[in-house]
C-alpha positions in Angstrom: -71.1 -31.2 -104.5 -73.7 -32.5 -106.6 -74.9 -30.3 -110.1 -78.4 -30.4 -108.6 -76.8 -28.3 -104.8 -75.3 -26.1 -106.8 -78.3 -25.3 -109.3 -80.5 -25.0 -105.9 -77.5 -22.5 -104.6 -77.3 -20.4 -108.0 -81.3 -20.0 -107.8 -80.9 -18.9 -104.0 -78.8 -15.7 -104.5 -80.7 -14.9 -107.9 -83.7 -14.9 -105.5 -81.9 -13.0 -103.1 -80.3 -10.4 -105.5 -83.8 -9.8 -107.0 -86.9 -10.9 -105.6 -86.4 -11.1 -101.8 -85.0 -7.1 -101.2 -83.3 -6.3 -97.9 -85.5 -4.0 -95.6 -85.6 -0.2 -96.7 -84.5 0.9 -93.4 -81.7 -0.6 -91.0 -80.9 0.8 -87.4 -78.6 3.6 -87.0 -75.3 2.5 -86.3 -73.2 3.5 -83.0 -70.5 6.2 -83.9 -67.2 4.2 -84.6 -65.2 7.6 -83.8 -66.8 7.8 -80.6 -66.2 4.5 -79.4 -62.6 4.7 -80.5 -62.0 8.1 -79.4 -63.6 6.7 -75.8 -61.1 3.7 -76.1 -58.0 6.0 -76.9 -58.7 7.4 -74.3 -59.5 5.2 -71.4 -56.2 3.5 -72.4 -53.8 6.5 -72.4 -55.4 7.4 -69.0 -54.8 4.0 -67.8 -51.3 4.4 -69.1 -50.8 7.7 -67.4 -52.0 6.7 -64.2 -50.1 3.3 -64.0 -47.0 5.7 -64.8 -48.3 7.9 -62.1 -48.9 5.3 -59.5 -44.8 3.9 -60.6 -43.0 7.0 -60.1 -44.9 7.6 -56.6 -43.9 4.3 -55.5 -40.3 4.8 -57.0 -40.6 8.0 -55.5 -41.6 6.8 -51.7 -39.2 3.4 -52.0 -36.3 5.3 -52.9 -36.5 7.8 -50.0 -37.3 4.6 -47.7 -34.5 2.9 -48.6 -32.6 6.2 -48.1 -33.7 6.1 -44.9 -33.1 2.7 -44.4 -29.3 3.1 -45.6 -28.7 6.2 -42.9 -30.2 3.7 -40.1 -27.9 0.6 -41.5 -24.9 2.9 -41.2 -25.5 4.1 -37.7 -26.1 0.3 -36.6 -22.7 -0.6 -38.5 -20.5 2.4 -36.9 -22.1 1.3 -33.3 -20.8 -2.4 -34.4 -17.2 -1.1 -35.0 -17.1 1.8 -32.8 -18.7 0.8 -29.3 -17.2 -2.9 -28.6 -14.0 -1.4 -26.7 -15.9 0.7 -24.9 -18.4 -1.9 -23.5 -15.8 -4.3 -22.7 -13.9 -1.6 -21.0 -17.2 -0.6 -19.5 -16.7 3.2 -20.6 -19.9 4.7 -20.2 -18.4 8.1 -21.0 -17.4 7.0 -24.6 -20.7 5.2 -24.9 -22.7 8.3 -24.1 -20.4 10.5 -26.2 -21.2 8.1 -29.5 -24.9 8.5 -28.6 -24.8 12.4 -28.4 -23.0 12.2 -32.0 -25.7 9.9 -33.3 -28.1 12.6 -32.7 -26.2 15.1 -34.9 -28.7 13.4 -37.7 -31.9 15.2 -37.1 -33.7 12.1 -38.4 -32.5 10.1 -35.2 -35.1 10.2 -32.7 -34.1 7.4 -30.3 -31.0 5.7 -29.5 -30.6 3.4 -26.5 -27.6 0.6 -25.6 -28.0 -1.9 -23.7 -25.5 -4.2 -21.9 -26.4 -7.6 -19.8 -30.6 -6.4 -19.5 -29.2 -3.1 -18.4 -29.6 0.2 -20.1 -26.5 1.9 -20.0 -27.4 5.1 -22.4 -30.6 6.3 -23.9 -31.7 9.3 -25.5 -35.1 10.4 -27.3 -35.9 13.5 -29.0 -38.9 15.9 -27.1 -41.7 15.3 -29.9 -41.1 11.3 -29.4 -41.3 11.0 -25.9 -43.7 8.6 -24.6 -43.7 6.4 -27.9 -42.7 2.3 -26.8 -39.5 1.6 -28.4 -39.0 -1.6 -26.3 -39.7 -4.0 -29.1 -38.4 -4.0 -32.5 -41.2 -2.4 -34.8 -41.8 -0.4 -37.6 -44.2 2.2 -38.0 -45.9 5.2 -40.3 -43.6 7.9 -37.7 -40.0 6.1 -37.7 -38.2 2.7 -38.6 -36.7 0.8 -35.5 -33.7 -1.8 -35.6 -31.5 -3.4 -33.4 -28.3 -4.9 -33.7 -25.9 -7.0 -31.3 -22.1 -5.4 -30.4 -19.8 -7.8 -30.1 -15.9 -8.6 -28.7 -13.6 -11.3 -30.6 -16.8 -12.9 -30.8 -18.8 -12.2 -27.8 -22.1 -10.4 -27.6 -21.5 -7.4 -25.2 -24.7 -6.0 -25.5 -27.2 -4.3 -28.1 -27.9 -1.2 -29.4 -31.4 0.1 -30.6 -31.9 3.0 -32.8 -35.1 4.7 -34.1 -35.0 7.0 -37.5 -37.8 9.1 -38.1 -40.2 9.0 -41.4 -41.7 12.5 -40.6 -39.0 14.3 -42.5 -40.3 12.6 -46.0 -44.2 12.9 -45.6 -44.4 16.4 -46.7 -41.8 15.8 -49.6 -44.2 13.2 -50.4 -47.3 15.2 -50.3 -45.8 18.0 -53.1 -44.3 15.1 -55.4 -47.6 13.2 -55.4 -49.9 16.2 -56.3 -47.5 17.3 -58.6 -47.6 14.0 -60.6 -51.3 13.7 -60.2 -51.9 17.2 -61.7 -49.7 16.8 -64.5 -51.1 13.4 -65.6 -55.0 15.1 -65.5 -53.4 18.2 -67.6 -52.1 15.5 -70.2 -55.3 13.5 -70.4 -57.2 16.5 -70.9 -55.1 18.1 -74.0 -54.7 14.1 -75.5 -58.9 13.7 -74.9 -59.6 16.9 -76.8 -57.2 16.3 -79.6 -58.5 12.2 -80.1 -62.0 13.5 -80.5 -61.3 16.3 -83.1 -59.2 14.0 -85.2 -61.7 11.2 -85.2 -64.4 13.3 -85.9 -62.6 14.7 -89.0 -60.7 12.0 -90.2 -62.9 8.6 -89.2 -66.5 9.5 -88.5 -67.4 11.8 -91.7 -65.9 10.1 -94.0 -67.4 6.6 -92.7 -71.0 8.2 -92.5 -71.1 9.1 -96.1 -69.3 5.4 -96.9 -72.4 4.0 -94.8 -74.8 5.7 -96.9 -73.7 4.5 -100.3 -73.3 0.7 -98.4 -77.6 1.0 -97.2 -78.5 2.0 -100.9 -76.7 -0.8 -102.1 -77.5 -3.2 -99.8 -81.4 -2.1 -100.7 -81.1 -3.0 -104.6 -79.4 0.6 -105.7 -76.7 -0.8 -108.0 -76.0 2.7 -109.2 -75.5 4.6 -105.7 -73.0 6.8 -105.6 -69.9 5.9 -103.7 -67.6 9.3 -102.7 -63.6 8.2 -102.7 -62.5 10.9 -100.1 -58.8 9.8 -100.2 -55.7 7.5 -100.6 -55.8 6.3 -96.5 -57.7 2.8 -95.5 -61.4 4.5 -95.4 -60.7 5.7 -99.2 -59.1 2.5 -99.9 -62.4 1.0 -98.4 -64.9 3.0 -100.7 -62.4 1.7 -103.8 -63.6 -1.5 -103.1 -67.0 -1.1 -102.6 -67.4 0.2 -105.5 -65.5 -2.2 -107.6 -67.7 -4.8 -105.8 -70.8 -3.3 -106.9 -69.7 -3.2 -110.7 -68.7 -7.2 -110.1 -72.5 -7.5 -108.5 -74.2 -6.3 -111.3 -72.0 -8.3 -113.6 -72.4 -11.5 -111.8 -76.4 -11.0 -111.4 -76.5 -11.2 -115.3 -74.4 -14.4 -115.5 -76.3 -15.9 -112.8 -79.9 -15.5 -114.9 -78.4 -17.4 -118.0 -76.8 -20.1 -116.0 -79.9 -20.9 -114.4 -81.7 -22.0 -117.7 -78.6 -24.3 -118.8 -79.0 -25.5 -115.0 -82.3 -26.6 -115.5 -81.5 -28.6 -119.3 -78.5 -30.3 -117.0 -80.6 -31.5 -114.3 -82.9 -33.3 -116.4 -79.6 -35.1 -117.6 -78.8 -35.5 -114.7 -82.3 -37.5 -113.6 -81.7 -40.0 -116.2 -78.2 -41.3 -115.7 -78.9 -41.3 -111.9 -81.3 -44.0 -112.8 -79.0 -46.1 -114.8 -76.1 -45.9 -112.2 -78.5 -47.0 -109.5 -79.3 -50.1 -111.5 -75.6 -50.5 -112.2 -74.6 -50.4 -108.4 -77.5 -52.8 -107.3 -75.6 -55.5 -109.4 -72.3 -54.3 -107.3 -74.0 -54.1 -104.1 -75.1 -58.1 -104.7 -71.0 -59.2 -105.1 -69.7 -56.5 -102.6 -72.1 -58.5 -100.0 -70.5 -62.1 -101.0 -67.1 -60.4 -100.6 -68.3 -59.0 -96.9 -69.3 -62.3 -95.8 -65.7 -63.6 -96.5 -64.2 -60.8 -94.6 -66.3 -61.6 -91.8 -65.0 -64.9 -91.9 -61.6 -63.9 -92.1 -61.1 -61.6 -89.0 -63.8 -63.8 -86.6 -61.1 -66.2 -86.4 -58.1 -64.1 -85.2 -57.1 -63.5 -81.6 -57.5 -59.7 -81.8 -60.5 -57.9 -81.5 -61.3 -56.1 -84.6 -63.7 -53.3 -85.4 -64.4 -50.8 -88.6 -66.4 -47.8 -88.5 -67.9 -45.9 -91.7 -67.6 -42.4 -92.2 -70.1 -41.6 -90.7 -68.4 -43.4 -87.6 -71.3 -46.3 -87.1 -70.1 -49.4 -86.5 -70.2 -51.7 -89.5 -68.4 -54.8 -88.8 -66.8 -56.4 -85.6 -66.0 -59.7 -84.1 -66.6 -61.7 -81.6 -63.5 -60.9 -79.8 -63.9 -57.3 -80.0 -67.4 -57.4 -78.0 -65.7 -59.7 -75.4 -63.0 -56.9 -74.8 -65.0 -54.2 -74.7 -67.6 -55.5 -72.6 -66.3 -58.1 -70.7 -68.5 -60.8 -69.5 -71.9 -58.4 -69.5 -74.4 -59.4 -71.6 -74.6 -56.3 -73.5 -74.7 -56.5 -77.2 -73.3 -54.2 -80.3 -75.5 -54.0 -83.5 -74.5 -52.6 -87.0 -75.2 -49.2 -87.6 -74.6 -48.2 -83.9 -72.3 -44.9 -83.4 -68.8 -45.4 -81.8 -69.8 -42.5 -79.5 -73.0 -44.9 -78.1 -70.9 -48.1 -77.9 -68.2 -45.7 -75.7 -71.3 -44.0 -73.3 -72.5 -47.9 -72.6 -69.2 -49.1 -71.2 -68.7 -46.2 -69.2 -72.2 -46.3 -67.9 -71.6 -50.0 -66.6 -68.2 -48.7 -65.0 -66.1 -51.0 -67.4 -63.6 -48.8 -67.8 -61.8 -47.6 -64.2 -59.8 -44.3 -66.4 -63.2 -42.6 -67.0 -63.0 -42.1 -62.9 -65.0 -39.5 -61.8 -65.6 -37.2 -64.7 -67.2 -39.7 -67.5 -68.1 -37.1 -69.5 -64.6 -35.3 -69.7 -62.7 -39.5 -71.1 -65.8 -39.5 -73.6 -64.6 -36.2 -75.1 -61.2 -37.2 -74.6 -61.8 -40.5 -76.4 -63.8 -39.1 -79.0 -61.0 -37.0 -80.2 -58.6 -40.2 -80.2 -60.9 -42.0 -82.1 -61.6 -39.3 -84.8 -57.8 -38.1 -85.1 -55.9 -41.4 -84.4 -52.4 -41.2 -83.8 -50.0 -44.1 -81.8 -51.4 -46.7 -79.9 -53.4 -46.1 -76.4 -53.6 -48.0 -73.7 -56.7 -48.6 -71.7 -56.8 -49.9 -67.6 -60.6 -51.8 -67.6 -62.4 -51.7 -64.5 -61.7 -56.0 -64.0 -58.1 -55.6 -63.8 -57.1 -56.1 -67.9 -55.0 -53.7 -69.7 -56.4 -53.3 -73.8 -54.3 -52.0 -76.7 -56.1 -50.1 -78.6 -54.6 -49.1 -82.3 -56.8 -47.4 -84.9 -56.1 -45.7 -88.0 -58.1 -44.0 -90.6 -58.6 -45.7 -94.1 -59.5 -44.5 -97.5 -63.1 -43.0 -97.5 -62.8 -41.3 -94.2 -63.5 -44.9 -91.9 -61.9 -46.3 -89.2 -60.4 -49.7 -88.6 -59.8 -50.3 -84.6 -57.6 -53.6 -83.3 -57.9 -54.4 -79.5 -54.9 -56.2 -77.6 -55.3 -57.8 -74.4 -51.5 -57.2 -72.8 -53.1 -57.5 -68.7 -50.0 -60.0 -68.5 -47.2 -57.7 -70.2 -48.4 -55.1 -68.4 -48.2 -56.5 -64.7 -44.6 -57.4 -65.5 -44.0 -53.6 -66.5 -45.7 -52.2 -63.8 -43.3 -54.2 -61.6 -40.8 -53.4 -63.0 -41.5 -49.6 -62.8 -41.7 -50.1 -59.0 -38.5 -51.7 -58.8 -36.9 -48.6 -60.6 -38.9 -46.1 -58.6 -37.7 -47.4 -55.4 -34.1 -47.6 -56.7 -34.3 -43.7 -57.8 -35.7 -42.9 -54.5 -32.7 -44.5 -52.9 -30.3 -42.9 -55.2 -32.1 -39.5 -54.5 -31.7 -40.4 -50.6 -28.3 -41.1 -51.1 -27.7 -38.1 -53.1 -29.2 -36.3 -50.7 -26.9 -36.8 -48.0 -24.1 -36.3 -49.9 -25.1 -33.1 -50.4 -25.4 -32.6 -47.5 -22.4 -34.1 -45.8 -20.4 -31.8 -48.6 -21.5 -28.7 -47.1 -20.7 -29.4 -43.9 -17.4 -30.7 -44.9 -16.6 -27.2 -46.3 -17.5 -25.7 -43.5 -15.5 -27.4 -41.1 -12.4 -27.3 -43.5 -12.1 -23.7 -42.7 -11.2 -24.8 -39.2 -8.8 -27.8 -40.0 -5.5 -27.7 -42.1 -5.9 -28.9 -45.4 -3.7 -31.9 -45.0 -5.4 -32.7 -42.2 -9.2 -32.2 -43.5 -8.1 -34.6 -46.4 -6.3 -37.3 -44.6 -9.8 -37.5 -42.5 -12.2 -37.2 -45.3 -10.2 -39.7 -47.4 -10.4 -42.1 -44.7 -6.2 -41.9 -44.3 -6.5 -41.2 -40.7 -9.1 -41.9 -37.6 -10.7 -39.0 -35.5 -9.4 -40.5 -32.2 -7.2 -40.2 -29.3 -4.0 -41.1 -30.5 0.1 -40.1 -31.4 3.1 -41.4 -32.8 6.7 -40.2 -32.6 7.7 -38.4 -36.2 10.9 -36.4 -37.3 9.0 -32.8 -38.2 10.5 -29.8 -38.9 8.7 -26.8 -36.9 8.3 -23.5 -37.4 7.0 -20.6 -35.0 6.9 -16.6 -35.9 5.4 -13.4 -34.5 5.5 -9.7 -35.3 8.3 -8.1 -33.4 6.6 -5.1 -31.2 3.3 -6.5 -31.8 2.0 -5.4 -28.5 3.5 -2.3 -28.2 2.1 -1.2 -31.4 -1.5 -2.2 -30.5 -1.8 0.1 -27.7 -1.0 2.7 -30.4 -3.6 1.6 -32.7 -7.4 1.6 -32.6 -8.8 -2.0 -32.3 -10.3 -2.0 -35.5 -7.1 -1.2 -37.4 -5.3 -3.9 -35.4 -8.0 -6.5 -36.0 -7.9 -5.5 -40.2 -3.9 -5.3 -39.7 -3.7 -8.8 -38.3 -6.1 -10.6 -40.4 -4.6 -9.0 -43.0 -1.2 -10.7 -41.7 -2.3 -14.0 -40.7 -3.9 -14.1 -44.2 -1.3 -13.8 -46.4 0.9 -15.7 -44.2 -1.6 -18.7 -44.1 -1.5 -18.6 -48.1 2.2 -18.7 -48.5 1.9 -21.6 -46.3 -0.7 -23.7 -48.0 1.4 -23.0 -51.2 4.5 -24.7 -49.4 2.3 -27.9 -48.0 2.7 -26.7 -44.5 0.5 -28.2 -41.5 -1.3 -24.9 -39.8 -1.2 -25.7 -35.9 -2.5 -23.3 -34.7 -2.5 -18.8 -34.6 -2.2 -17.5 -30.9 -2.6 -13.8 -31.2 0.2 -12.7 -34.0 2.2 -15.7 -33.6 1.4 -18.5 -35.8 2.9 -22.2 -35.2 3.0 -24.4 -38.4 5.4 -27.9 -39.0 6.3 -30.0 -42.1 5.8 -33.7 -41.9 2.8 -34.8 -40.9 -0.2 -36.0 -42.0 1.9 -35.6 -45.2 5.7 -35.7 -45.9 8.2 -35.7 -49.0 11.0 -36.9 -46.8 12.9 -34.9 -43.8 15.5 -33.3 -46.1 12.5 -32.1 -48.6 10.1 -31.1 -45.6 13.2 -28.7 -43.9 13.8 -27.2 -47.6 10.1 -26.1 -47.9 9.9 -25.1 -44.6 12.9 -22.5 -44.7 11.8 -22.1 -48.3 8.6 -20.8 -47.0 9.8 -18.5 -44.0 12.1 -16.9 -47.3 8.7 -16.1 -48.9 7.2 -15.0 -45.8 9.7 -12.1 -45.0 9.5 -11.0 -48.3 5.8 -10.7 -48.3 6.7 -8.8 -45.0 8.7 -6.5 -46.8 5.8 -5.6 -49.0 3.2 -5.6 -46.3 5.5 -3.4 -44.2 5.2 -0.9 -47.1 1.5 -0.9 -47.6 1.0 -0.6 -43.7 3.3 2.8 -43.7 1.4 3.7 -46.6 -1.7 3.8 -44.4 -0.3 5.2 -41.3 1.6 2.8 -39.4 4.8 4.8 -37.9 6.8 2.2 -37.0 8.0 0.0 -39.6 6.5 -4.1 -38.9 8.6 -7.2 -39.4 8.3 -10.8 -38.3 11.0 -13.1 -36.9 11.0 -16.9 -37.5 12.8 -19.8 -35.6 12.6 -23.2 -36.9 13.8 -26.4 -35.8 13.9 -30.1 -37.0 13.7 -32.9 -34.5 11.4 -35.6 -33.4 7.6 -34.5 -32.0 4.7 -36.6 -30.8 2.1 -36.1 -33.2 -1.5 -36.5 -32.9 -5.0 -36.0 -31.6 -4.9 -35.0 -28.0 -7.6 -34.1 -25.6 -10.9 -36.2 -24.7 -13.3 -38.1 -27.0 -16.0 -35.3 -26.8 -13.2 -33.0 -28.0 -9.6 -33.0 -29.5 -7.3 -31.0 -31.1 -4.8 -32.1 -33.6 -1.1 -30.7 -32.8 2.5 -32.0 -31.6 4.0 -31.8 -28.4 7.7 -32.5 -27.3 11.5 -30.9 -26.4 11.9 -29.8 -30.5 8.7 -27.8 -30.2 9.8 -25.9 -27.7 13.1 -25.5 -29.1 11.6 -23.8 -32.2 9.7 -21.6 -29.9 12.5 -20.7 -28.1 14.6 -19.7 -31.3 11.8 -17.7 -32.5 12.0 -15.6 -29.9 16.1 -15.2 -30.2 15.5 -13.9 -33.7 16.2 -10.6 -34.7 13.2 -8.7 -36.3 12.9 -9.4 -39.9 15.4 -12.2 -39.2 15.1 -16.4 -39.4 17.0 -18.4 -36.9 17.3 -22.1 -37.4 18.9 -24.7 -35.9 22.1 -26.9 -36.7 19.7 -30.0 -37.2 17.8 -27.9 -39.7 20.7 -26.3 -41.4 22.1 -29.7 -42.0 19.3 -30.4 -44.5 19.2 -27.2 -46.3 23.0 -26.0 -46.5 23.2 -27.0 -50.0 20.7 -25.0 -51.2 20.1 -22.2 -49.1 22.9 -19.7 -47.8 22.9 -19.4 -43.6 25.1 -17.8 -41.9 26.7 -19.2 -38.7 25.4 -17.4 -35.6 27.1 -19.6 -33.1 25.9 -21.2 -29.9 23.2 -19.7 -27.7 21.7 -20.7 -24.3 18.1 -20.7 -24.9 15.7 -20.6 -21.9 14.1 -23.9 -20.5 17.1 -26.1 -22.7 19.8 -27.1 -20.5 22.6 -26.9 -23.6 24.1 -24.5 -25.9 22.2 -24.8 -29.2 24.0 -24.1 -32.3 22.3 -21.5 -34.7 22.3 -20.1 -38.2 20.7 -17.0 -39.7 19.3 -17.7 -43.1 20.1 -15.4 -46.0 18.3 -16.4 -48.9 18.3 -19.2 -51.5 21.2 -19.7 -53.6 19.4 -19.3 -56.3 18.3 -16.3 -55.6 21.8 -14.8 -55.3 24.0 -12.9 -57.7 26.9 -15.4 -58.8 29.4 -13.3 -56.9 27.2 -13.6 -53.8 27.0 -17.3 -53.8 29.9 -19.5 -51.8 32.1 -21.1 -53.8 31.5 -25.4 -53.1 33.7 -28.1 -54.5 33.7 -31.6 -53.6 35.5 -34.5 -54.5 36.2 -38.5 -53.2 39.2 -37.0 -51.5 38.8 -33.3 -51.7 36.5 -30.9 -50.0 36.3 -27.3 -50.6 33.6 -24.4 -49.1 33.9 -20.3 -49.1 32.1 -18.0 -48.8 33.7 -14.5 -49.9 30.4 -12.7 -49.5 31.5 -12.4 -45.7 35.1 -13.0 -45.9 37.2 -10.2 -44.8 40.2 -8.9 -47.0 42.7 -10.2 -45.1 40.9 -13.6 -44.9 40.7 -13.4 -48.9 44.2 -12.8 -49.3 44.9 -15.8 -47.0 42.8 -18.1 -49.0 44.7 -17.2 -52.2 47.8 -18.2 -50.5 46.6 -21.3 -49.3 44.8 -22.4 -52.7 48.2 -21.5 -54.4 50.5 -23.7 -52.3 47.6 -26.5 -52.6 47.9 -26.0 -56.5 52.0 -26.0 -56.4 51.6 -29.3 -54.8 49.0 -30.9 -56.7 50.9 -30.3 -59.4 54.3 -31.5 -58.2 53.6 -34.5 -56.1 52.9 -37.8 -58.1 
């Protein structure tokens, strides 16, 4: 700002303070306290009504959720109580269950459907004639239905309706109470707000307004009453200080006005001298400008310079060709950048302008006036122009335009190739995730070893088998059939699932291949599709059986505490021999299993085993005898086997037995000693001692 402008501004303020007073009367202002009260009351009213609406909504939701829980509980109770009755077609039990449901006063309708026939139905008197044929939702009742299944088979459907009329009266009272309380609170807050704002806001502001109006009309001696130390009092003190400052400034401005008149005359003289100097400098500047024009005209890039007012001062021919292509449009110095840009947009030379040219012009002007990184512009003739702009000292802008069409085309081709590659990768990833989800579901129907061998490509899914030496395992719960006759089906299902889950977990920990479950019976084998060797497989199988019996004792204690009178135990049979293992069935449905005489023998050994015992054949015993303590049972004749079978009862791992209970074993090239003191009688021990002493004496004397 020049000194002349400063002088004019000061003169304007002097005239406004002394010569041009404000009008004597001002319009009557609106009451701030009243608007504040209205606003405060409105906000509080909205909040209270919001809280009331939330409370009503929560009350209704909680009541409806409670009814929904009661309805879901009734359906769940039916799902667990009716399968046996529907399976056995026991209509009396179904009727009793429907009768029991109506103990709940909210239940208004219940119906059991078996093979599209209604076998039991009841409806309360006040709901007779209501159509319950389709599941629906109404203001009077909730209606839902559920399938009843037995061992995975759908037997029928139960439909239950629960009344919502019981909650209407309670909701009406709750809503009325909440609304009444909300109105009382609003009234109390409104009266309090009006009283407070009138006393502490309206009256002090009215006095302060009167004083400010006097000052505005030129009365700099007007009294300003300071009422307190709050915000209004602080405003009054500031207004009083401002009045004193204005009085002081008014005097200073008059003195400055005289000085500025003298300075203005001196300034005019110096301006004339400076104008002559500038005329001489302009001649030199024109010569330098021409040299600059010749230099930039020879470059291969488009160049332009816009002054501080954003008008074109200098550009080369390449800039015109890149901006307007082959058109006959000419660019004159002094033309604003906006005019040059709009002319190109109107001719359709910039494809980026699209359907909203004004928005493009606005965005491009903002980039030009506040340049950032270089930007890329797509021209209508297919060319790509890289625009680099930079602000220079003095407020001007330098612009450099480069044609990078060939480079951009190569980049676009590369991006398209990358996009297609990414789409292919995304599709592969999606299919991989789908296969992973499917494989996780299938894994629950296959033994982990079979699942892994199939999905890792180690085993083909086709009808094929092979002969292999395996260790076969059979087990079942002793007396399970008789026990189920004394228990409810739900308890039997829970007990059986718990037993199979615990046994399967132990089996997987030891590396067993689970073949199948048949009721309470489990069939497993070791040696395929993964094998650690025949001996190691046999040791793993017998070790697994010992762990199962110990876990079974723990489960039996828990079942006894839950009300099962007769203690439960399982019996186990194990045999090692050659089996045929592979996929059996048809091309459309196959099963991975084992067949052969060894399988039948293991099953027969399980039938011969005592409750809580493990019975193994000699073939298995021969592989485990060094690490597992077994007692010979003798040869038994089992059904389906033509010859007697030598059997052994498994006691425990030697590692788990105390030193006194472990057998005595010693082996040298010409000596073999094996004795089991835990099963020997006193007479046998005495005879053994005599034999050992005689042997020792002979060994010490014979040379």
